N, C-alpha and C positions, 0 to 999 in steps of 0.2 A: 088897836087895830090897829093893821098899816090901809092907805085908804085904794093903792092904786096895786093890784099885784101885775105883773111884766114880764116880757124874753128879753132879755138883754142881749140883740145882740156882741160878735163878736168883736167890732170895729170896735164899737161903744166902750165896748173891756177898756178895751186898748189902750180907747182915749182916754179913760179916763183914770189910768193908772196913771199914764204917761207924766201925768196932771203938770202935764205942761202953766197951764193956766189952769188955776187953780178955781176961778170962775170961772167954766169952761160947759155946755149943758152935761155933756158926761161927765168931768165932774162932779154936777153935784149930785146925777142924778145918781151917782154911787151911792154919797154926802145920803142923796133921799135913804138908800138900806138900816144903812143904820144910824136915824134917827126913827122912822119906824114909818117913813109914811111911806115908801114901797117896799113890796112884795116880795122879792125874788125867783120866779117860778123857773124851774129845773128837771131835765132829766136826765139821763145817764149818756147820752148826744152826748147833746149840750156842755155837759162837764167834762166828757172827756174834747172835746173843740176846743174849751175854755184853754187846758190843762194842755193842747199841743200846741194850738198856736204860741200861750206867754209864756215858753220854751223853746220860745225860735230865738233864736242866737241876736237877728236884728232887733227883740227888744228890750237885752238885757237882761230880766230878772231873773233873779237869782230863783234857788227852789223852794227854801224857804220864803218869797214872799206868792210863786204860787200859788204852794200851799196854803197856806194865812186866808187870801181870796177864794179857794174853791171850799177852803172850811168854813169860812166867813155866810158864802152863799148855800150853802147846806144846814149851816145851824137857821140863820136867817131866812131862809126860803122853804119855798113849799116843791116837794118832788109831785110830781106827773109820769105814770106811763104811756104816753098815745104807742095806742098804736096806730100802725098800719097800712094803711091803703095800697092796695096795686089798680094804679090806672095807671094808664099815658098821658099826660099830657101833652100835645101839641101848640113846639113856641112859634107861632107864629108870627109874619113880618111883621112893625108897627107900620 
């Protein structure tokens, strides 16, 4: 059983998949998915964002690499279907 349930920010996913530094925190976090330490939490919106961002030309990921990553998230992760709430938050100055 996974020890932690995590929603990965897209920036962490990009950094981890780029793997520039194999011992970086993003790379290690993604490794924890394969090791069963982390169970990624995802929704349709999260998957759509991963696909859109990872498919950008500046990252040079192939369609296969993007598809493989999405399949791993879906296979090893847990899908949630969050409910949207209509609240108007005011962004105040710091």
